TORPA-4810 file (N, C-alpha, C, O; in nm, 3 decimals):
<nodes>
NODE_1_-0.817_-0.667_1.133_-0.700_-0.753_1.126_-0.673_-0.786_0.979_-0.766_-0.798_0.899_M
NODE_2_-0.548_-0.802_0.945_-0.510_-0.838_0.809_-0.421_-0.961_0.811_-0.353_-0.991_0.909_T
NODE_3_-0.424_-1.031_0.698_-0.337_-1.147_0.680_-0.254_-1.124_0.555_-0.308_-1.095_0.449_R
NODE_4_-0.122_-1.137_0.567_-0.033_-1.131_0.451_-0.032_-1.270_0.388_0.005_-1.368_0.454_I
NODE_5_-0.071_-1.278_0.262_-0.078_-1.407_0.193_0.032_-1.420_0.088_0.102_-1.521_0.082_L
NODE_6_0.047_-1.318_0.005_0.148_-1.313_-0.101_0.152_-1.441_-0.184_0.257_-1.501_-0.203_N
NODE_7_0.035_-1.481_-0.235_0.021_-1.602_-0.317_-0.008_-1.563_-0.461_-0.075_-1.463_-0.486_R
NODE_8_0.042_-1.641_-0.558_0.008_-1.613_-0.698_-0.144_-1.616_-0.717_-0.214_-1.696_-0.655_P
NODE_9_-0.193_-1.527_-0.803_-0.336_-1.518_-0.828_-0.360_-1.506_-0.978_-0.279_-1.449_-1.051_A
NODE_10_-0.471_-1.561_-1.023_-0.515_-1.549_-1.162_-0.614_-1.433_-1.165_-0.727_-1.446_-1.116_D
NODE_11_-0.573_-1.320_-1.222_-0.654_-1.199_-1.221_-0.704_-1.169_-1.362_-0.627_-1.172_-1.458_V
NODE_12_-0.832_-1.139_-1.373_-0.892_-1.093_-1.497_-0.908_-0.942_-1.486_-0.960_-0.891_-1.387_T
NODE_13_-0.862_-0.872_-1.589_-0.870_-0.726_-1.586_-0.972_-0.677_-1.688_-1.007_-0.746_-1.783_T
NODE_14_-1.019_-0.556_-1.664_-1.114_-0.491_-1.753_-1.057_-0.363_-1.809_-0.936_-0.351_-1.831_G
NODE_15_-1.144_-0.269_-1.829_-1.105_-0.140_-1.885_-0.997_-0.074_-1.801_-1.006_-0.068_-1.678_R
NODE_16_-0.894_-0.027_-1.868_-0.784_0.041_-1.799_-0.693_-0.051_-1.721_-0.609_-0.004_-1.645_G
NODE_17_-0.707_-0.182_-1.737_-0.623_-0.277_-1.667_-0.661_-0.300_-1.522_-0.586_-0.362_-1.447_G
NODE_18_-0.779_-0.250_-1.482_-0.824_-0.269_-1.344_-0.876_-0.411_-1.323_-0.939_-0.467_-1.413_L
NODE_19_-0.850_-0.470_-1.207_-0.897_-0.607_-1.180_-1.050_-0.611_-1.170_-1.112_-0.526_-1.104_P
NODE_20_-1.110_-0.711_-1.236_-1.255_-0.731_-1.227_-1.291_-0.862_-1.158_-1.403_-0.879_-1.110_V
NODE_21_-1.196_-0.955_-1.153_-1.214_-1.079_-1.078_-1.078_-1.142_-1.057_-0.981_-1.109_-1.125_S
NODE_22_-1.072_-1.234_-0.960_-0.947_-1.305_-0.936_-0.977_-1.440_-0.875_-1.079_-1.461_-0.811_F
NODE_23_-0.883_-1.531_-0.898_-0.891_-1.667_-0.843_-0.762_-1.694_-0.768_-0.652_-1.670_-0.818_R
NODE_24_-0.778_-1.743_-0.648_-0.663_-1.784_-0.567_-0.711_-1.895_-0.476_-0.807_-1.878_-0.401_C
NODE_25_-0.644_-2.008_-0.481_-0.684_-2.120_-0.396_-0.814_-2.185_-0.439_-0.882_-2.247_-0.357_G
NODE_26_-0.850_-2.171_-0.565_-0.970_-2.238_-0.617_-1.095_-2.154_-0.620_-1.183_-2.181_-0.702_G
NODE_27_-1.108_-2.054_-0.536_-1.229_-1.972_-0.532_-1.215_-1.853_-0.625_-1.110_-1.789_-0.630_A
NODE_28_-1.321_-1.824_-0.700_-1.324_-1.706_-0.788_-1.397_-1.595_-0.715_-1.507_-1.615_-0.662_R
NODE_29_-1.337_-1.476_-0.711_-1.395_-1.360_-0.645_-1.419_-1.251_-0.750_-1.328_-1.218_-0.826_H
NODE_30_-1.539_-1.196_-0.754_-1.569_-1.084_-0.843_-1.548_-0.953_-0.769_-1.593_-0.937_-0.656_R
NODE_31_-1.480_-0.861_-0.833_-1.451_-0.731_-0.773_-1.574_-0.641_-0.788_-1.624_-0.621_-0.898_V
NODE_32_-1.620_-0.587_-0.677_-1.731_-0.491_-0.677_-1.678_-0.350_-0.695_-1.739_-0.268_-0.764_R
NODE_33_-1.563_-0.321_-0.631_-1.509_-0.185_-0.633_-1.358_-0.187_-0.614_-1.307_-0.260_-0.529_Q
NODE_34_-1.287_-0.107_-0.693_-1.146_-0.080_-0.667_-1.145_0.039_-0.572_-1.182_0.150_-0.610_V
NODE_35_-1.102_0.016_-0.450_-1.109_0.117_-0.344_-0.989_0.213_-0.347_-1.002_0.330_-0.312_M
NODE_36_-0.874_0.163_-0.389_-0.753_0.243_-0.389_-0.650_0.173_-0.476_-0.661_0.053_-0.501_D
NODE_37_-0.550_0.247_-0.521_-0.439_0.186_-0.594_-0.316_0.273_-0.576_-0.326_0.394_-0.553_S
NODE_38_-0.198_0.210_-0.586_-0.073_0.283_-0.574_0.040_0.206_-0.640_0.034_0.083_-0.653_W
NODE_39_0.141_0.280_-0.681_0.263_0.223_-0.739_0.374_0.226_-0.636_0.383_0.317_-0.553_H
NODE_40_0.459_0.125_-0.642_0.579_0.121_-0.559_0.697_0.093_-0.649_0.693_0.004_-0.734_E
NODE_41_0.803_0.170_-0.631_0.921_0.157_-0.717_1.001_0.031_-0.685_1.076_-0.016_-0.771_A
NODE_42_0.988_-0.022_-0.566_1.070_-0.136_-0.526_1.210_-0.090_-0.489_1.246_0.026_-0.508_G
NODE_43_1.285_-0.181_-0.436_1.425_-0.148_-0.400_1.509_-0.163_-0.526_1.569_-0.267_-0.550_R
NODE_44_1.513_-0.055_-0.606_1.582_-0.059_-0.734_1.728_-0.097_-0.720_1.786_-0.157_-0.811_W
NODE_45_1.791_-0.062_-0.606_1.932_-0.094_-0.584_1.952_-0.244_-0.565_2.065_-0.294_-0.569_W
NODE_46_1.841_-0.317_-0.542_1.846_-0.463_-0.534_1.775_-0.527_-0.653_1.740_-0.645_-0.649_E
NODE_47_1.753_-0.450_-0.759_1.690_-0.493_-0.883_1.545_-0.541_-0.865_1.498_-0.623_-0.943_Q
NODE_48_1.476_-0.489_-0.764_1.334_-0.520_-0.749_1.254_-0.444_-0.854_1.288_-0.331_-0.889_E
NODE_49_1.150_-0.505_-0.903_1.066_-0.445_-1.006_0.961_-0.354_-0.944_0.926_-0.366_-0.827_S
NODE_50_0.912_-0.264_-1.026_0.802_-0.178_-0.987_0.674_-0.262_-0.977_0.655_-0.356_-1.054_E
NODE_51_0.589_-0.227_-0.882_0.461_-0.296_-0.867_0.348_-0.194_-0.860_0.369_-0.077_-0.828_T
NODE_52_0.229_-0.241_-0.891_0.109_-0.163_-0.869_0.017_-0.249_-0.783_-0.001_-0.368_-0.809_V
NODE_53_-0.042_-0.188_-0.680_-0.129_-0.260_-0.587_-0.268_-0.199_-0.591_-0.284_-0.077_-0.596_T
NODE_54_-0.369_-0.287_-0.589_-0.509_-0.245_-0.587_-0.574_-0.300_-0.461_-0.567_-0.420_-0.434_Y
NODE_55_-0.637_-0.214_-0.384_-0.721_-0.259_-0.272_-0.862_-0.269_-0.329_-0.918_-0.171_-0.378_R
NODE_56_-0.920_-0.391_-0.321_-1.049_-0.415_-0.383_-1.149_-0.470_-0.282_-1.113_-0.538_-0.186_V
NODE_57_-1.275_-0.438_-0.307_-1.387_-0.498_-0.233_-1.456_-0.594_-0.328_-1.480_-0.561_-0.445_A
NODE_58_-1.488_-0.713_-0.279_-1.551_-0.813_-0.364_-1.702_-0.817_-0.342_-1.753_-0.766_-0.243_T
NODE_59_-1.771_-0.878_-0.437_-1.916_-0.891_-0.431_-1.959_-0.964_-0.304_-2.064_-0.933_-0.247_V
NODE_60_-1.879_-1.061_-0.259_-1.916_-1.139_-0.140_-1.873_-1.072_-0.009_-1.880_-1.135_0.096_D
NODE_61_-1.828_-0.945_-0.014_-1.799_-0.869_0.107_-1.655_-0.871_0.154_-1.625_-0.812_0.258_G
NODE_62_-1.564_-0.934_0.082_-1.424_-0.937_0.122_-1.349_-0.812_0.077_-1.391_-0.743_-0.016_G
NODE_63_-1.238_-0.784_0.144_-1.149_-0.676_0.105_-1.009_-0.736_0.094_-0.960_-0.802_0.186_V
NODE_64_-0.945_-0.712_-0.022_-0.816_-0.774_-0.053_-0.723_-0.673_-0.118_-0.768_-0.569_-0.167_F
NODE_65_-0.593_-0.703_-0.117_-0.496_-0.628_-0.195_-0.436_-0.722_-0.299_-0.384_-0.828_-0.267_E
NODE_66_-0.445_-0.679_-0.424_-0.388_-0.751_-0.537_-0.269_-0.670_-0.589_-0.281_-0.550_-0.611_L
NODE_67_-0.155_-0.736_-0.607_-0.035_-0.669_-0.653_0.010_-0.728_-0.785_0.014_-0.850_-0.802_T
NODE_68_0.044_-0.639_-0.881_0.096_-0.685_-1.011_0.240_-0.639_-1.024_0.269_-0.520_-1.013_R
NODE_69_0.329_-0.734_-1.048_0.469_-0.704_-1.077_0.473_-0.657_-1.222_0.438_-0.732_-1.313_N
NODE_70_0.516_-0.533_-1.245_0.511_-0.476_-1.379_0.613_-0.538_-1.474_0.589_-0.542_-1.595_L
NODE_71_0.725_-0.586_-1.424_0.827_-0.647_-1.511_0.783_-0.784_-1.563_0.803_-0.816_-1.680_A
NODE_72_0.725_-0.864_-1.475_0.686_-1.001_-1.514_0.538_-1.012_-1.550_0.495_-1.113_-1.607_S
NODE_73_0.461_-0.909_-1.519_0.314_-0.908_-1.537_0.246_-1.019_-1.458_0.140_-1.067_-1.497_N
NODE_74_0.306_-1.059_-1.347_0.246_-1.160_-1.259_0.168_-1.091_-1.148_0.208_-0.986_-1.097_R
NODE_75_0.056_-1.154_-1.113_-0.032_-1.102_-1.008_-0.019_-1.187_-0.882_0.007_-1.307_-0.887_W
NODE_76_-0.038_-1.120_-0.768_-0.035_-1.187_-0.638_-0.149_-1.136_-0.551_-0.180_-1.017_-0.551_Y
NODE_77_-0.211_-1.227_-0.478_-0.303_-1.189_-0.373_-0.215_-1.162_-0.252_-0.169_-1.254_-0.184_L
NODE_78_-0.193_-1.034_-0.226_-0.096_-0.996_-0.124_-0.155_-0.997_0.016_-0.091_-1.046_0.109_Y
NODE_79_-0.276_-0.943_0.033_-0.328_-0.926_0.167_-0.479_-0.947_0.167_-0.547_-0.913_0.071_K
NODE_80_-0.530_-1.003_0.278_-0.675_-1.018_0.300_-0.709_-0.947_0.430_-0.640_-0.963_0.531_A
NODE_81_-0.816_-0.868_0.427_-0.862_-0.798_0.546_-0.977_-0.877_0.610_-1.068_-0.923_0.540_Y
NODE_82_-0.972_-0.891_0.740_-1.079_-0.963_0.811_-1.179_-0.865_0.870_-1.276_-0.907_0.933_D
</nodes>
């Protein structure tokens, strides 16, 4: 099961701009592995910005999707897997 959260997140990146940790809702999560990543062009005809999404596994066993809006450089905790 997954939960769509789409909340702002404070993400720390490492080599190559990959997420190494993130904070959302007060808890800090360390990334153990970047499992997958992909770019989405957005609905350009509606002026949506391009995004890049990372599916990550955390040290404490969670799996999340972090999305970065490339135009604003803002990060969001988009999805949590249960």
